[in-house]
C-alpha positions as CSV (number, residue, x, y, z in Angstrom):
1,M,-39.3,23.2,2.7
2,E,-41.2,19.9,3.3
3,P,-40.7,18.8,7.0
4,E,-39.6,15.3,5.9
5,I,-36.8,16.8,3.8
6,F,-35.8,19.1,6.6
7,L,-35.6,16.2,9.1
8,D,-33.5,14.2,6.6
9,L,-31.1,17.1,6.3
10,F,-30.9,17.4,10.1
11,R,-30.1,13.7,10.4
12,N,-27.4,14.2,7.8
13,L,-25.9,17.1,9.7
14,E,-26.1,15.2,13.0
15,Q,-24.2,12.2,11.4
16,L,-21.5,14.5,9.9
17,V,-20.6,16.0,13.3
18,K,-21.4,13.0,15.5
19,E,-18.0,11.3,15.5
20,K,-15.9,14.5,16.1
21,Y,-18.2,16.4,18.4
22,S,-19.9,13.7,20.5
23,G,-19.3,14.4,24.2
24,R,-20.9,12.7,27.2
25,K,-23.8,10.4,26.6
26,Y,-26.6,12.9,26.6
27,E,-24.8,15.8,25.0
28,S,-25.9,16.8,21.5
29,P,-23.1,16.7,18.9
30,I,-24.7,19.6,17.1
31,I,-24.6,21.8,20.3
32,N,-21.0,20.8,20.7
33,F,-20.3,21.6,17.1
34,S,-22.0,25.0,17.4
35,N,-19.7,25.8,20.4
36,S,-16.6,24.8,18.5
37,R,-14.2,27.0,16.5
38,E,-15.6,25.7,13.3
39,G,-19.2,25.9,14.3
40,K,-19.4,29.2,16.0
41,P,-20.0,31.2,12.8
42,Y,-23.3,29.3,12.5
43,K,-24.3,29.2,16.2
44,D,-27.5,31.2,16.0
45,E,-28.7,29.4,12.8
46,L,-28.0,26.0,14.4
47,N,-30.0,27.0,17.5
48,T,-33.0,27.9,15.3
49,I,-32.6,24.7,13.3
50,R,-32.5,22.5,16.4
51,E,-35.6,24.2,17.8
52,I,-37.5,23.6,14.5
53,R,-36.4,20.0,14.5
54,N,-37.6,19.5,18.1
55,L,-41.0,21.0,17.2
56,L,-41.3,18.7,14.3
57,V,-40.3,15.6,16.3
58,H,-42.1,16.3,19.6
59,L,-45.4,18.0,18.7
60,P,-48.3,15.8,17.8
61,M,-49.4,15.6,14.2
62,I,-52.6,17.3,13.1
63,D,-54.7,15.3,10.7
64,G,-51.5,13.4,9.7
65,N,-49.7,16.7,9.0
66,Y,-46.8,18.3,10.8
67,P,-48.0,21.3,12.9
68,V,-45.1,23.5,11.5
69,K,-43.4,23.8,8.2
70,P,-39.8,25.0,7.9
71,S,-39.2,28.0,5.6
72,N,-37.3,27.5,2.4
73,E,-34.8,30.1,3.8
74,I,-33.9,28.1,6.9
75,G,-33.7,24.9,4.8
76,A,-31.2,26.6,2.5
77,V,-29.1,27.6,5.6
78,L,-29.1,24.0,6.8
79,E,-28.0,22.8,3.3
80,E,-25.3,25.5,3.3
81,I,-23.9,24.4,6.7
82,I,-23.8,20.7,5.5
83,E,-22.0,21.8,2.3
84,K,-19.4,23.7,4.3
85,I,-18.8,20.7,6.6
86,E,-18.6,18.3,3.7
87,H,-16.4,20.6,1.7
88,P,-14.5,22.9,4.1
89,L,-12.6,25.9,2.8
90,Q,-8.9,25.0,2.4
91,A,-5.9,27.3,2.3
92,M,-5.6,27.3,-1.5
93,D,-9.2,28.3,-1.9
94,F,-8.5,31.8,-0.5
95,A,-4.7,32.1,-1.0
96,V,-3.3,34.4,-3.6
97,K,-2.1,31.9,-6.2
98,M,1.5,31.7,-7.4
99,E,0.6,33.0,-10.8
100,N,-1.0,36.1,-9.3
101,I,1.7,36.9,-6.8
102,M,4.0,39.8,-7.4
103,K,7.4,38.2,-7.1
104,T,11.0,39.4,-7.4
105,R,14.5,38.0,-7.8
106,P,17.8,38.9,-6.1
107,E,19.1,40.6,-9.3
108,D,16.0,42.8,-9.8
109,N,16.2,46.6,-9.3
110,A,15.0,47.4,-5.8
111,F,13.6,50.8,-6.6
112,S,11.5,49.3,-9.5
113,I,10.0,46.8,-7.0
114,M,9.4,49.5,-4.4
115,Y,7.5,51.6,-7.0
116,K,5.3,48.6,-7.9
117,M,4.7,47.9,-4.3
118,E,3.6,51.4,-3.6
119,E,1.5,51.6,-6.7
120,N,-0.4,48.4,-5.9
121,G,-0.5,48.7,-2.1
122,Y,1.7,45.6,-1.4
123,T,3.8,45.4,1.7
124,H,5.5,42.0,1.1
125,V,7.0,40.6,-2.1
126,P,8.4,37.0,-2.1
127,I,11.9,36.6,-3.5
128,V,11.6,33.4,-5.6
129,R,14.4,31.2,-7.1
130,G,13.4,28.2,-9.1
131,G,9.9,28.3,-7.8
132,I,11.1,28.2,-4.2
133,L,10.8,31.0,-1.7
134,S,14.3,32.3,-0.7
135,G,13.3,35.5,1.1
136,V,10.8,38.3,1.4
137,F,11.3,41.9,0.3
138,S,9.1,44.1,2.4
139,K,8.6,47.7,3.6
140,S,10.0,46.6,6.9
141,A,13.2,45.4,5.2
142,V,13.7,48.8,3.6
143,F,13.1,50.5,7.0
144,S,15.5,48.2,8.8
145,Y,18.2,48.9,6.1
146,L,17.7,52.7,6.6
147,I,18.0,52.4,10.3
148,K,21.3,50.5,10.0
149,H,22.9,52.3,7.0
150,G,21.2,55.7,6.7
151,N,19.4,57.0,3.7
152,K,22.7,58.3,2.1
153,D,23.6,54.7,1.3
154,I,20.4,54.1,-0.8
155,D,20.5,54.8,-4.6
156,K,18.4,53.9,-7.6
157,N,20.8,51.2,-8.8
158,M,20.5,49.0,-5.7
159,L,19.4,45.5,-6.3
160,I,17.1,43.3,-4.1
161,R,20.2,41.3,-3.0
162,D,21.6,44.5,-1.4
163,F,18.9,44.1,1.2
164,S,19.6,40.4,1.8
165,D,20.5,40.9,5.5
166,F,16.8,42.0,6.1
167,T,15.0,39.7,3.7
168,V,15.9,36.3,5.3
169,I,12.9,34.2,6.1
170,N,12.3,34.3,9.9
171,S,15.5,36.2,10.8
172,P,15.4,36.8,14.5
173,H,15.3,40.5,13.8
174,G,12.9,40.4,10.8
175,E,9.3,39.8,10.3
176,Y,7.6,36.5,11.1
177,Y,6.4,34.1,8.4
178,E,4.8,30.7,8.5
179,F,4.3,27.8,6.0
180,A,1.2,25.8,5.6
181,A,0.1,22.8,3.5
182,K,-2.2,23.5,0.5
183,D,-5.0,21.5,2.2
184,A,-4.8,23.2,5.5
185,L,-8.3,24.3,6.6
186,Y,-9.5,27.9,6.8
187,F,-10.0,27.8,10.6
188,E,-6.5,26.3,11.1
189,V,-4.9,29.2,9.1
190,R,-7.1,31.7,10.9
191,D,-6.1,30.3,14.3
192,M,-2.4,30.6,13.4
193,F,-2.8,34.3,12.7
194,E,-5.0,34.9,15.8
195,R,-2.5,33.2,18.1
196,T,0.3,35.5,16.9
197,Y,-1.9,38.5,17.5
198,Q,-2.4,37.4,21.1
199,R,1.4,37.3,21.7
200,K,3.5,40.3,22.7
201,S,6.2,39.2,20.4
202,R,6.3,39.3,16.6
203,R,3.1,38.9,14.7
204,L,2.6,36.7,11.7
205,A,2.9,38.8,8.6
206,V,2.3,36.3,5.8
207,M,1.6,32.6,5.5
208,F,3.2,30.9,2.5
209,I,1.5,27.8,1.0
210,T,3.5,24.8,-0.3
211,E,2.5,21.2,-1.0
212,N,3.1,19.9,2.5
213,G,3.9,23.1,4.4
214,H,7.7,22.8,4.1
215,E,9.9,25.7,3.4
216,N,12.0,24.0,0.7
217,E,9.0,23.1,-1.5
218,R,7.7,25.0,-4.5
219,L,5.7,28.1,-3.5
220,L,2.0,27.7,-4.4
221,G,0.4,30.7,-2.8
222,M,0.4,33.2,0.0
223,I,-2.1,34.4,2.6
224,T,-2.2,37.7,4.4
225,P,-4.3,38.7,7.4
226,W,-6.5,40.5,4.9
227,N,-7.2,37.3,3.0
228,V,-8.2,35.6,6.2
229,L,-10.5,38.5,7.3
230,K,-12.1,38.8,3.9
231,N,-13.0,35.1,3.8
232,G,-14.1,35.1,7.4
233,T,-16.8,37.6,6.6
234,N,-17.9,35.5,3.7
235,S,-18.1,32.2,5.5
């Protein structure tokens, strides 16, 4: 990559992070960004990019030419970081979309849903009415039912509604769920999952996505810890 192009890209990056990550007068906003939650995944690359920039700016020219030339590879990394800052990953970019979610209704046969869950490796199935989440049927709900009623009370004609005591969203005795807006950023969603894993209380099982993050809005998608982990390794 031509040094002039690299320096233009560096100035673009600096401008992008300047307002949010400027600290004291002599602190570099890019260093502050690389130490932030959003910037840490690129910390090593940013250190290399800063060193190259400093060499280009501070070393004397040789016959009118820069003494070093950035590789195309490091230039591509710089362009990628800028792209991710300008267009950050949002919740709906990595959520399982509504049309792809396995859903159920209160009147559905529970054993049929259990079979599909086992066949596909699902642990949580949203109970949806009119596009709005009304509960979550999960393996934990079945387990809790068995503890309370005993396996003799389960038969193949049971409906999802028969487990209603254990499928209520955020029941004090059930699993823990959260709602997020469709434009919530990846690192915000990741932080919500991480915070619950640091608690000694219930952990966040699923995050449901609606327009503004409100429970009474139409369900748009869902995010599991696996979705967060998978996208974190690709970021």
